[in-house]
C-alpha positions in Angstrom: -22.7 5.4 -21.9 -22.0 3.0 -19.0 -21.5 4.7 -15.7 -18.1 3.1 -15.1 -16.9 4.3 -18.5 -18.1 7.9 -17.8 -16.1 7.8 -14.5 -13.0 6.1 -16.0 -12.3 8.1 -19.2 -11.3 11.5 -17.6 -8.2 10.1 -15.7 -7.3 8.0 -18.8 -7.6 11.1 -21.0 -5.3 13.1 -18.6 -2.7 10.3 -18.7 -2.8 10.1 -22.5 -2.3 13.9 -22.8 0.6 13.7 -20.3 2.3 10.9 -22.2 1.8 12.7 -25.5 3.3 15.9 -24.1 6.2 14.0 -22.6 6.9 12.3 -25.9 6.5 15.6 -27.8 8.9 17.4 -25.5 11.6 14.7 -25.8 11.3 14.9 -29.6 11.1 18.7 -29.9 14.1 19.4 -27.7 16.0 16.3 -28.9 16.7 15.1 -25.3 19.1 12.2 -25.1 17.6 8.9 -24.1 20.0 8.5 -21.2 18.7 11.7 -19.7 15.0 11.4 -20.4 13.6 8.7 -22.7 10.2 9.2 -24.2 7.3 6.8 -23.5 7.9 5.1 -26.9 11.5 4.4 -26.0 10.5 3.1 -22.6 8.0 0.7 -24.1 10.4 -0.4 -26.9 13.1 -1.1 -24.3 10.8 -3.0 -22.0 9.6 -5.2 -24.9 13.1 -6.5 -25.7 13.2 -10.2 -25.0 16.0 -10.1 -22.5 14.7 -7.0 -20.7 11.2 -8.4 -20.6 12.3 -11.6 -19.0 14.3 -9.9 -16.4 11.5 -7.4 -15.6 9.1 -10.3 -15.2 11.4 -12.2 -12.9 12.1 -9.1 -10.7 8.4 -8.2 -10.7 7.6 -11.6 -9.3 10.2 -11.2 -6.6 8.9 -7.8 -5.6 5.3 -9.0 -5.7 6.0 -11.9 -3.4 7.8 -9.7 -0.8 5.1 -7.0 -1.0 2.2 -9.4 -0.5 3.8 -11.2 2.4 4.8 -8.0 4.1 1.3 -6.4 3.5 -0.5 -9.5 4.9 1.7 -9.7 7.9 1.5 -5.9 8.5 -2.3 -6.0 8.2 -2.6 -8.8 10.7 -0.2 -7.1 13.1 -2.1 -3.9 12.8 -5.5 -5.5 13.5 -4.2 -7.4 16.5 -2.4 -4.4 17.9 -5.5 -2.2 17.5 -7.6 -4.9 19.3 -5.1 -5.1 22.1 -5.0 -1.3 22.5 -8.8 -1.1 22.5 -9.5 -4.0 24.9 -6.7 -3.7 27.5 -7.4 -0.9 29.9 -4.7 1.7 29.8 -2.9 0.1 26.8 -4.0 2.8 24.3 -2.7 5.6 26.5 0.5 3.9 27.4 1.5 2.6 23.9 0.1 5.2 21.5 3.1 7.6 21.9 5.5 4.8 21.0 3.3 3.9 18.1 3.5 7.4 16.7 7.2 7.7 17.4 7.9 4.4 15.5 6.6 6.1 12.3 9.0 9.1 12.6 12.0 7.0 11.8 12.8 7.4 8.1 12.6 4.2 6.1 16.0 5.0 4.6 17.5 4.8 8.1 15.5 1.9 9.3 16.4 -0.3 6.4 20.2 -0.5 7.0 19.6 -1.0 10.7 17.4 -4.0 9.9 20.1 -5.4 7.7 22.6 -5.1 10.5 20.3 -6.7 13.0 18.7 -9.4 10.8 21.2 -10.0 8.1 21.0 -9.8 4.3 18.3 -12.4 3.7 14.6 -11.9 3.2 13.7 -11.2 6.8 14.8 -7.6 7.0 12.9 -6.7 3.8 9.7 -8.3 5.0 10.0 -6.7 8.4 10.5 -3.3 6.8 7.4 -3.7 4.7 5.5 -4.9 7.8 6.5 -1.9 9.8 5.4 0.5 7.1 2.0 -1.2 6.6 0.9 -1.9 10.1 0.6 1.7 11.2 -2.2 2.9 8.9 -4.1 -0.3 9.6 -3.7 0.0 13.4 -4.7 3.7 13.4 -7.8 3.1 11.2 -8.8 0.1 13.2 -8.5 1.9 16.5 -10.6 4.7 15.2 -13.3 2.4 13.9 -13.5 0.5 17.2 -14.3 3.7 19.0 -17.1 4.7 16.6 -19.8 2.3 17.9 -23.3 3.8 18.2 -23.8 5.1 21.8 -27.4 4.0 21.8 -26.5 0.5 20.9 -23.8 0.5 23.6 -26.4 1.5 26.2 -28.9 -1.1 24.9 -26.3 -3.9 25.2 -25.3 -2.7 28.7 -29.0 -2.7 29.7 -29.4 -6.3 28.7 -26.3 -7.3 30.6 -23.9 -7.8 27.6 -20.3 -8.2 28.6 -17.3 -6.4 27.2 -16.5 -9.2 24.8 -20.0 -9.4 23.5 -20.1 -5.6 22.9 -16.8 -6.0 21.1 -17.7 -8.8 18.8 -21.3 -7.8 18.1 -21.0 -4.0 17.9 -17.5 -2.6 17.9 -15.7 -5.1 15.6 -18.3 -5.1 12.8 -18.5 -1.3 12.9 -14.7 -1.0 12.5 -14.7 -3.0 9.2 -15.0 0.1 6.9 -12.2 1.8 8.8 -10.1 -1.3 8.5 -10.4 -1.2 4.7 -9.6 2.5 4.7 -6.3 1.6 6.4 -5.7 -1.3 4.1 -6.0 1.0 1.0 -3.3 3.2 2.4 -1.1 0.2 3.4 -1.5 -1.3 0.0 -0.1 1.8 -1.6 2.8 2.1 0.9 3.7 -1.6 0.7 5.1 -1.5 -2.8 7.2 1.6 -2.2 8.6 0.1 1.0 9.5 -3.1 -0.9 11.3 -1.1 -3.5 13.3 0.8 -0.8 14.2 -2.5 0.9 15.4 -4.0 -2.4 17.3 -0.8 -3.2 19.2 -1.0 0.1 20.2 -4.6 -0.3 18.9 -7.4 -2.4 19.8 -9.8 -5.2 16.5 -9.5 -7.1 13.3 -7.4 -7.2 12.4 -4.2 -9.1 14.3 -2.0 -6.6 17.5 -4.0 -7.3 16.9 -3.9 -11.0 16.3 -0.2 -11.2 19.4 0.5 -9.1 21.5 -1.5 -11.5 19.9 0.2 -14.5 20.5 3.7 -13.0 24.1 2.9 -12.3 24.5 2.0 -15.9 22.6 5.1 -17.2 20.0 2.8 -18.7 17.3 5.4 -18.0 14.6 3.7 -20.1 14.9 0.6 -18.0 14.5 2.6 -14.8 11.3 4.2 -16.2 10.0 0.7 -17.3 10.6 -0.6 -13.7 8.9 2.5 -12.3 5.9 2.0 -14.5 5.5 -1.5 -13.3 5.7 -0.3 -9.7 3.0 2.2 -10.3 0.7 -0.3 -12.0 1.3 -2.9 -9.2 0.4 -0.3 -6.6 -2.8 0.5 -8.4 -3.6 -3.2 -8.8 -3.3 -3.7 -5.0 -5.4 -0.7 -4.3 -8.1 -1.9 -6.7 -8.0 -5.4 -5.1 -8.6 -3.9 -1.6 -11.4 -1.8 -2.9 -13.1 -4.8 -4.6 -12.6 -6.9 -1.5 -14.2 -4.2 0.7 -17.6 -4.2 -1.2 -19.0 -7.5 0.2 -18.2 -6.3 3.8 -19.7 -2.8 3.7 -23.1 -3.5 2.0 -24.8 -3.4 5.4 -23.6 0.2 6.0 -26.4 2.8 6.4 -27.0 5.0 3.4 -26.6 8.7 3.1 -29.3 11.0 1.7 -27.8 10.6 -1.8 -28.3 6.9 -1.5 -24.7 5.9 -1.3 -23.3 3.7 1.5 -21.3 5.3 4.2 
């Protein structure tokens, strides 16, 4: 049996058992569809022509917002981490504000951004950016400080400047940490996009699920939720696959796996 298949079947089996139990519970207790539809009802509803077209349209809108916010958030996180690392005193001065910025609930920040920036796309993109940049910044900052002390000393002995040390040692060493932050940001980006659309939008899965919930169309809410979960997993997998070419140079552990 292929190694990837051996690793992949246990979670798939757990999901299949969960869906079977869910469907069985709905049938056994005769739960009304408006309260809790079974997986079969959710799939049947999602495959209806009109529902399928609307789900696709709203998925494209959410996907575009999510990708744009994620890319901008990642860039902002990398640049901020480099600034805090390179500028003397910047890390100590700005780190408390960086942490405090993440203590503001998204449900509070969203309406404020709408008040400040209007009802267009900008507040939604900014909200996703603000959610995504923090894990990238934190991971990148950690990685930049993990350079090998022996190599630091060697570069200092041969007269390498701060910028040379940064580009030749610290920045390459921070790449695995950067991708760790990107994996977290990818998962957060979809959720923050849904919240932004829930608070105020004319399209997107968050907007669609809000309308469906208001109309007690619970199966459509579950269909939208399933797409959100699958999209989050897809972004996570893309980041993992993109990471592989950049971390092949990492030293191996005793078991033979890369760090």
